[in-house]
N, C-alpha and C positions, 0 to 999 in steps of 0.2 A: 504493500500500500504506500510505497514511497513515491508514486507517480504524482501525487497531489499533496499540497500542504494541508494542515489541519483547517485553517480558515476556508480554503477552497472546498474541502470535504463538507464543512458546515453549510456552505452555500449550495452545493450540489444536493445534499440530503434534504435541506429545508425547502429547496425548490420542488423536489419530488413530493414532499409532504403537502406543500401549498397547492400543488396541482391537484392532488387527490382531494383535498378539502374543497377546492374550487369546483371540481366535478360534482361532488356531493351537494354543495350549495346550489349549483345551477339545476341539478336534478330536482332538489326540493322546491326551488322556485317554480319549476315547470309543474310540479304537483299542486302547489298552492294556487297558481294562476289557471291551471287546467289547459295550458298551452303546451302541447306535445312537442312543438318545435324546440323548446328549451331542453327537453329530454334529448332531442337530436344533437343539440350542441354539446351536452355532457358526454354523449357517446362519441361524438366527433373529436373530443379531446383525448380519447384513449390512445390513438397512435402516437401522439406527442408524449404521452406518459411512458409508453413502451420505449420510445426513443431515449428519453432521459434515463430510464432504467438500464438500457443497453450501455449508455455511457458510464454510468456509475459502476456497473458490473465489470466492464473492461478495465476501468481505472483501479477497481478493488483488487484485481488480479495482476497489478503492475503492468498493464498493457501487454499482456502475453501474446506472442505471435500466434499461438494456437487459437486465440479468441479474436483474431482480426476480423472474422466474419461478423462480429458484433458491430464493428464500425460500418460495414455495409448495411446491416440491418438497421442501425441507427439512422443512417442517411435516408434509407428507403422509408422508414417510419416518419421521418421528418417531412419528406415530400408528400407522402400519403396524408399525414396529419394536416399539412397546409391546405390541401385540397378539401379534406373533410370539414375543416373549420370554415373555409370559404363557403362551402355548400350549406353548412348549418347557419352561418350568418345570413346568407341569401334567403333561406327559408324563413328565418325570423323576420327579416326585413319585409319579405313578401306578406307575412302574416299580419303585419301592422297596417298594410294598405287596406283601405275601406273596400269591401266587396261591392258596395253600391256607389259607383261613380256616376255622377250626373253628367249627361251629355250636354255640351253647350248648345243652346238653340241659335240657329243662324239669325242674323239681324236682317229683317225685311225692311226694305225702303219702299214707301208707297208714294 
């Protein structure tokens, strides 16, 4: 575990814990509001959590060459997570739009 300093480890571990808490809070918010799109956001956060856990695992084992596949998995999960978070944010934004839009009436000149 010599790959990272103690303060860096504290930041890494606390970030993972914060992400888990954020997922739980967003899920709870979705339950309270009845808006399932918020549940989607909490699920969309999971690939980023997996990415962070890959990084912590790789560093925990002193960046072992036998675990270099974790770096590839981390990068992949970051990419997937960015897209899932974008999609979830889009769905939340779309859910805030009023389903009843009023069509503007043309101006008639007489």
